[in-house]
C-alpha positions as CSV (number, residue, x, y, z in Angstrom):
1,M,-22.9,24.0,-69.6
2,K,-24.1,21.8,-66.8
3,Q,-20.6,21.2,-65.5
4,E,-19.8,24.9,-65.5
5,A,-23.0,25.5,-63.5
6,D,-22.0,22.9,-60.9
7,Q,-18.5,24.4,-60.5
8,M,-20.1,27.9,-60.1
9,A,-22.4,26.4,-57.4
10,R,-19.5,24.9,-55.5
11,R,-17.6,28.2,-55.6
12,K,-20.6,30.0,-54.1
13,K,-21.0,27.4,-51.3
14,P,-20.8,29.3,-47.9
15,K,-17.7,28.9,-45.9
16,D,-19.7,27.8,-42.9
17,S,-21.2,24.9,-44.9
18,R,-17.7,23.7,-46.0
19,T,-16.6,23.8,-42.3
20,A,-19.6,21.7,-41.3
21,D,-18.8,19.2,-44.1
22,V,-15.2,18.8,-42.8
23,A,-16.4,18.4,-39.2
24,S,-18.9,15.8,-40.4
25,M,-16.2,13.9,-42.2
26,F,-14.0,13.6,-39.1
27,S,-17.0,12.7,-37.0
28,H,-18.0,9.8,-39.2
29,R,-14.7,8.6,-40.5
30,L,-12.3,9.1,-37.6
31,L,-14.6,8.8,-34.6
32,P,-16.3,5.5,-34.6
33,W,-17.6,6.1,-31.1
34,G,-19.4,9.1,-32.5
35,R,-21.2,6.9,-35.0
36,L,-22.0,4.4,-32.2
37,C,-23.4,7.2,-30.0
38,R,-25.7,8.2,-32.8
39,C,-27.2,4.8,-33.4
40,S,-30.8,4.3,-32.4
41,S,-30.4,1.8,-29.6
42,P,-28.6,2.8,-26.3
43,F,-28.9,-0.9,-25.2
44,L,-26.8,-1.9,-28.2
45,Q,-24.2,0.8,-27.5
46,F,-23.8,-0.2,-23.9
47,L,-23.6,-3.9,-24.9
48,V,-20.8,-3.2,-27.3
49,L,-19.0,-1.0,-24.8
50,S,-19.2,-3.7,-22.1
51,V,-18.1,-6.5,-24.4
52,V,-15.1,-4.5,-25.8
53,T,-14.1,-3.3,-22.3
54,F,-14.4,-6.5,-20.2
55,G,-13.8,-9.0,-23.0
56,V,-10.9,-7.4,-24.9
57,I,-9.3,-4.3,-23.6
58,A,-9.2,-4.9,-19.9
59,P,-8.1,-8.6,-20.0
60,F,-5.3,-7.7,-22.5
61,T,-3.9,-4.6,-20.7
62,C,-4.2,-6.0,-17.2
63,R,-3.0,-9.6,-17.8
64,D,0.3,-9.0,-16.0
65,L,-1.0,-6.7,-13.1
66,L,-0.4,-8.8,-10.0
67,H,-3.4,-7.5,-8.0
68,S,-5.9,-7.5,-10.8
69,Y,-8.7,-10.1,-11.4
70,F,-7.4,-10.2,-15.0
71,Y,-4.0,-11.4,-13.9
72,I,-3.0,-14.6,-15.6
73,R,-1.4,-16.5,-12.7
74,G,-0.2,-19.5,-14.7
75,W,1.6,-17.3,-17.3
76,Y,3.3,-14.7,-15.0
77,L,3.5,-15.7,-11.4
78,K,6.5,-18.0,-11.5
79,S,8.7,-15.7,-13.6
80,M,7.6,-12.6,-11.5
81,T,8.4,-14.4,-8.3
82,Q,11.9,-15.4,-9.6
83,H,12.5,-11.9,-10.8
84,F,11.4,-10.4,-7.4
85,L,13.7,-12.8,-5.5
86,K,16.7,-12.0,-7.8
87,Q,16.1,-8.3,-7.4
88,N,15.7,-8.6,-3.7
89,Q,19.0,-10.5,-3.4
90,E,20.8,-7.7,-5.4
91,E,19.3,-5.1,-3.2
92,G,20.5,-7.0,-0.1
93,L,24.0,-7.2,-1.4
94,S,23.9,-3.5,-2.2
95,A,22.8,-2.8,1.4
96,L,25.6,-5.0,2.7
97,R,28.2,-3.1,0.6
98,Y,26.8,0.2,1.8
99,F,27.3,-0.6,5.5
100,E,30.7,-2.2,4.9
101,R,31.8,0.9,3.2
102,L,30.6,3.1,6.1
103,R,32.3,0.8,8.6
104,N,35.6,1.1,6.8
105,T,35.3,4.9,6.9
106,S,34.2,4.8,10.6
107,E,31.3,7.0,9.9
108,K,28.6,7.3,12.5
109,L,25.1,7.0,11.0
110,T,22.9,8.7,13.5
111,K,23.1,10.9,16.5
112,E,21.3,9.4,19.5
113,A,18.4,11.6,20.6
114,L,17.9,11.8,24.4
115,Q,14.1,11.7,24.1
116,P,13.1,11.3,20.4
117,W,9.8,12.3,19.1
118,L,9.7,9.2,17.0
119,L,11.6,6.0,17.7
120,I,11.9,3.6,14.8
121,T,12.4,0.1,16.2
122,I,13.3,-2.6,13.7
123,I,12.4,-6.1,14.9
124,T,14.8,-8.6,13.4
125,V,15.5,-12.3,13.4
126,Q,17.9,-14.4,11.3
127,R,16.4,-15.7,8.1
128,S,17.4,-16.1,4.5
129,P,20.9,-14.6,5.2
130,E,21.6,-14.1,1.5
131,L,18.7,-11.6,1.2
132,H,20.0,-9.4,4.0
133,Y,16.5,-8.1,4.8
134,V,17.4,-6.1,7.9
135,L,20.3,-4.4,6.1
136,Q,17.9,-3.3,3.3
137,V,15.4,-1.8,5.8
138,A,18.1,-0.1,7.9
139,A,19.8,1.4,4.8
140,R,16.5,2.7,3.4
141,F,15.5,4.3,6.7
142,H,18.9,5.9,7.1
143,R,18.9,7.4,3.6
144,L,15.4,8.8,4.1
145,L,16.3,10.3,7.4
146,Q,19.3,12.0,5.8
147,E,17.1,13.4,3.0
148,C,14.5,14.4,5.5
149,G,16.8,17.0,7.2
150,P,15.9,19.1,10.2
151,S,12.3,17.8,10.4
152,C,13.7,14.4,11.3
153,Q,16.3,15.5,13.8
154,H,14.3,14.1,16.7
155,H,14.0,10.6,15.2
156,Q,16.0,7.7,16.4
157,L,16.7,4.2,15.0
158,L,16.8,1.1,17.3
159,L,17.4,-2.5,16.4
160,C,15.7,-5.2,18.4
161,N,17.3,-8.6,17.9
162,V,14.9,-11.4,18.8
163,E,17.1,-14.2,17.5
164,T,17.3,-16.9,20.2
165,D,21.1,-17.0,19.7
166,P,21.8,-13.3,19.0
167,S,25.5,-13.9,18.1
168,S,24.4,-16.0,15.1
169,H,22.6,-13.0,13.5
170,Q,25.5,-11.6,11.5
171,D,23.6,-8.7,9.9
172,A,22.5,-7.5,13.4
173,K,26.1,-7.7,14.6
174,L,27.1,-5.5,11.6
175,L,24.4,-2.9,12.4
176,A,25.4,-2.8,16.0
177,T,28.4,-0.8,14.8
178,F,26.1,2.0,13.8
179,F,22.8,1.7,15.7
180,P,21.9,0.9,19.3
181,V,20.8,-2.7,19.6
182,V,18.8,-4.6,22.3
183,N,18.8,-8.4,22.4
184,H,15.8,-10.3,23.8
185,Y,17.7,-13.5,24.5
186,S,21.2,-14.3,25.7
187,G,21.5,-17.5,23.7
188,Q,21.1,-19.8,26.8
189,E,17.3,-19.8,27.0
190,N,15.3,-23.0,26.4
191,V,13.1,-22.0,23.5
192,D,11.1,-25.2,24.0
193,L,9.5,-23.5,27.0
194,F,7.4,-21.4,24.7
195,P,3.9,-22.9,24.1
196,N,4.2,-22.3,20.3
197,R,6.0,-20.1,17.8
198,F,3.0,-17.7,17.6
199,E,3.2,-17.0,21.3
200,K,7.0,-16.5,21.0
201,E,6.4,-14.0,18.2
202,K,3.9,-12.1,20.4
203,Q,6.3,-12.0,23.3
204,D,9.1,-10.8,21.1
205,Y,6.9,-8.0,19.8
206,T,5.8,-6.8,23.2
207,Y,9.4,-7.0,24.4
208,C,10.6,-4.7,21.7
209,L,7.8,-2.3,22.3
210,E,8.4,-2.2,26.1
211,K,12.2,-1.7,25.6
212,S,11.5,1.1,23.2
213,L,9.5,3.0,25.9
214,Q,11.9,2.2,28.7
215,L,15.1,3.2,26.9
216,Y,14.0,6.4,25.1
217,G,10.6,7.5,26.3
218,P,9.5,8.6,22.8
219,E,6.2,10.3,22.0
220,Y,5.6,7.7,19.2
221,V,7.0,4.3,18.5
222,L,7.1,2.9,15.0
223,L,7.6,-0.9,15.2
224,V,8.8,-2.2,11.8
225,E,9.5,-5.8,10.9
226,D,12.8,-6.4,9.2
227,D,11.4,-7.2,5.8
228,T,9.4,-4.0,5.5
229,L,10.8,-1.1,3.3
230,P,9.5,2.4,3.7
231,E,8.2,4.2,0.6
232,E,10.1,7.3,-0.6
233,E,7.5,9.7,0.7
234,F,7.4,7.9,4.1
235,F,8.4,10.7,6.5
236,P,6.5,13.7,4.9
237,V,3.3,11.6,4.9
238,L,3.8,10.3,8.4
239,H,4.6,13.7,9.8
240,H,1.4,15.1,8.2
241,L,-0.7,12.2,9.6
242,L,0.7,12.4,13.2
243,Q,0.9,16.2,13.5
244,T,-2.2,17.2,11.6
245,R,-4.7,14.4,10.9
246,F,-4.3,12.5,14.2
247,S,-4.3,15.6,16.3
248,K,-8.1,15.6,16.0
249,P,-10.0,14.3,19.1
250,H,-11.7,11.3,17.5
251,L,-8.3,10.1,16.1
252,R,-5.9,11.1,18.8
253,D,-6.6,8.1,21.2
254,A,-6.3,5.3,18.6
255,L,-4.8,2.1,20.0
256,Y,-2.5,1.9,16.9
257,I,-2.1,3.1,13.3
258,K,-1.4,0.5,10.7
259,L,0.8,1.5,7.8
260,Y,0.4,-1.6,5.7
261,H,-2.4,-3.9,4.5
262,P,-1.8,-6.6,1.8
263,E,-2.6,-5.4,-1.6
264,R,-4.5,-8.7,-2.4
265,L,-6.9,-7.8,0.4
266,Q,-7.6,-4.2,-0.7
267,H,-10.5,-5.0,-3.2
268,Y,-13.9,-3.6,-2.6
269,I,-15.5,-7.0,-2.4
270,N,-13.9,-8.0,0.9
271,P,-14.8,-8.6,4.5
272,E,-14.3,-4.9,5.3
273,P,-17.7,-3.3,4.7
274,M,-16.6,0.3,5.1
275,R,-15.2,0.1,1.5
276,L,-18.7,-0.4,0.1
277,L,-19.5,3.3,0.7
278,E,-16.3,4.3,-1.1
279,W,-17.3,2.0,-4.0
280,L,-20.8,3.5,-4.2
281,G,-19.4,7.0,-4.1
282,L,-17.1,6.2,-6.9
283,G,-20.0,4.8,-8.9
284,M,-22.2,7.9,-8.3
285,F,-19.4,10.2,-9.4
286,S,-18.3,8.2,-12.4
287,G,-21.8,7.4,-13.5
288,S,-22.8,11.1,-13.5
289,F,-19.6,12.2,-15.3
290,L,-19.6,9.5,-17.9
291,G,-23.4,9.8,-18.4
292,F,-23.0,13.5,-19.1
293,V,-20.2,12.9,-21.6
294,Y,-22.3,10.2,-23.3
295,S,-25.3,12.5,-23.5
296,W,-23.2,15.3,-25.0
297,A,-21.6,13.0,-27.6
298,S,-24.9,11.5,-28.6
299,N,-26.7,14.9,-28.8
300,R,-29.3,13.9,-26.2
301,S,-31.3,16.7,-24.7
302,S,-31.4,15.2,-21.2
303,L,-29.6,12.8,-18.9
304,S,-31.7,9.9,-17.8
305,W,-31.3,7.9,-14.6
306,S,-30.9,4.6,-16.6
307,I,-27.8,6.0,-18.4
308,V,-26.3,7.2,-15.1
309,L,-27.0,3.8,-13.5
310,F,-25.3,1.9,-16.4
311,F,-22.1,4.0,-16.2
312,A,-22.1,3.8,-12.4
313,L,-22.2,0.0,-12.5
314,Y,-19.7,-0.1,-15.5
315,S,-17.1,2.0,-13.6
316,M,-17.6,0.2,-10.3
317,L,-17.1,-3.2,-12.0
318,L,-14.1,-1.9,-14.0
319,V,-12.3,-0.6,-11.0
320,E,-12.9,-3.7,-9.0
321,L,-11.7,-6.0,-11.7
322,V,-8.6,-4.0,-12.6
323,G,-7.8,-3.6,-8.9
324,R,-8.6,-1.0,-6.2
325,H,-4.9,-1.0,-5.3
326,Y,-4.0,0.7,-8.5
327,L,-6.6,3.4,-8.0
328,L,-5.3,4.1,-4.5
329,E,-1.9,4.9,-6.0
330,L,-3.3,8.2,-7.1
331,R,-3.4,9.3,-3.5
332,R,0.4,9.5,-3.4
333,L,0.3,12.8,-5.2
334,A,0.2,14.7,-1.9
335,P,0.2,13.8,1.9
336,S,-3.2,15.3,2.4
337,F,-4.6,12.8,-0.2
338,Y,-3.8,9.8,2.0
339,N,-6.9,8.1,3.4
340,I,-7.5,7.0,7.0
341,V,-10.1,4.3,7.5
342,P,-11.0,1.9,10.4
343,V,-8.4,-0.7,10.7
344,T,-8.5,-4.2,9.1
345,E,-7.4,-7.4,10.7
346,C,-4.4,-8.8,8.9
347,C,-0.7,-8.2,9.3
348,T,1.7,-6.0,11.4
349,P,4.7,-5.1,9.2
350,A,4.6,-1.4,10.3
351,M,2.6,-0.2,13.3
352,V,2.7,3.2,15.0
353,F,1.9,3.5,18.7
354,S,1.7,6.7,20.7
355,A,3.3,6.4,24.2
356,P,-0.1,6.1,26.0
357,S,-1.5,3.6,23.6
358,A,1.7,1.5,23.7
359,H,1.4,1.2,27.5
360,R,-2.3,0.1,27.0
361,V,-1.2,-2.5,24.4
362,L,1.4,-3.9,26.7
363,G,-1.1,-4.3,29.5
364,Y,-3.7,-5.9,27.2
365,M,-1.3,-8.4,25.6
366,K,-0.1,-9.8,28.9
367,D,-3.5,-11.5,29.2
368,V,-3.5,-12.8,25.6
369,Q,-2.0,-16.1,24.5
370,C,-1.4,-16.6,20.8
371,R,-1.6,-19.8,18.9
372,L,-2.2,-21.2,15.4
373,G,-5.1,-19.2,13.9
374,F,-4.7,-16.4,16.5
375,A,-1.4,-14.7,15.8
376,K,-0.4,-11.3,17.2
377,D,-2.1,-9.3,14.4
378,I,-5.4,-11.0,15.1
379,A,-4.8,-10.6,18.9
380,L,-4.3,-6.9,18.5
381,Y,-7.4,-6.6,16.3
382,S,-9.5,-8.5,18.9
383,L,-8.6,-5.9,21.5
384,L,-10.6,-3.3,19.7
385,R,-13.8,-5.1,20.4
386,T,-13.1,-6.6,23.8
387,K,-11.5,-3.4,25.2
388,G,-13.6,-0.8,23.4
389,E,-10.7,0.6,21.5
390,H,-10.4,1.9,18.0
391,A,-7.5,1.9,15.4
392,F,-6.9,3.0,11.9
393,V,-5.1,2.0,8.7
394,V,-3.5,4.4,6.2
395,E,-4.2,4.0,2.5
396,P,-2.2,3.6,0.3
397,N,0.5,1.6,2.1
398,L,3.4,3.6,3.4
399,V,5.7,0.6,3.4
400,R,6.4,-2.4,1.1
401,H,6.5,-5.9,2.4
402,V,9.4,-7.5,0.6
403,G,9.9,-10.7,2.6
404,L,8.7,-13.9,1.0
405,F,10.2,-16.1,3.7
406,S,8.3,-15.9,6.9
407,S,10.0,-16.4,10.3
408,V,6.8,-18.1,11.6
409,R,5.3,-20.0,8.7
410,I,7.9,-22.1,7.0
411,N,7.7,-22.0,3.2
412,D,10.5,-23.3,1.0
413,N,8.8,-22.3,-2.3
414,P,7.4,-18.8,-1.8
415,E,5.3,-17.0,-4.3
416,L,4.2,-13.3,-4.6
417,L,0.6,-14.3,-4.1
């Protein structure tokens, strides 16, 4: 009789009660985080979350991310460097075949614009001939210009050969079939007259900028070093920046616009203090959002400042350790998402100058002598303070620096870091 009574009671159990039982079962058996959120001590919850995140999940998932603090250099750097060099060599050979095929068909790559809106000047010197750096850069720019269509019809490519013996630069000789080329040297100069290789590099740079202005009189000059590949979205983003963002008065007179900053120097904890505000903003947003989710999951009636503070510090530390560079990649979703911030010191793989600012740079650099520890990138950056100028850098990078072999600093065993 008792068993029959129990069965009758189960049949009469309300439907809502059965639904609640099912929900409770999933909550307790399949959602361990739900059980953790309902334990009595928030301190214990946060401790477990921190240990699992920073001691297990993040180190395991980010161990092969090149620009992460969790990157295991001893395990991956050598093999990644070798793979990068092999891939670079294959791309160089592909670019060589591309131009040889075009030469055999006698196809003209570009139509010279009488006065281009944008002049793309590739500065090149002979180095690591098996990698064909300049051919890779020229082929990429040509393809992107072709895909760009009418909006790029007022763009022009120029090759600036700064090899002391220009006839020895075989890739530059090949490209001369398709693009206009200027040579800085005739092959008879005494290079020992230069005080040092850093001063020579500066003079080569200013020569190419000056020739770009003299020959074409463009509105903008893009100086690109010959181991710098543009990203696929290069021209749509650059057009948006120059025509929309830099049309504003406080940006219009910038001395230069930098399109690349090394990924290893893009962390929040760095000499550039302007990133700290971005970091704090990220923490405030993430802390509030994660705190709200936590309070909802743990059935708390209110959101306390201590919970927000924990999740703010948690998210700030996580992004810094994983790598700010990877967070910046989300900005590639649309040209308007790209960020413009005050310029940083290092490196000049891709620089944009307006015609007025280019003339100012040429005037300034005549009075500057470069040396070890004061190369052209540092010299340009120093002008901002001494001349009262301002400049900007675009984030994320619009170009990729693929050259591991520097033309200034000799390194027979290059590495990605």
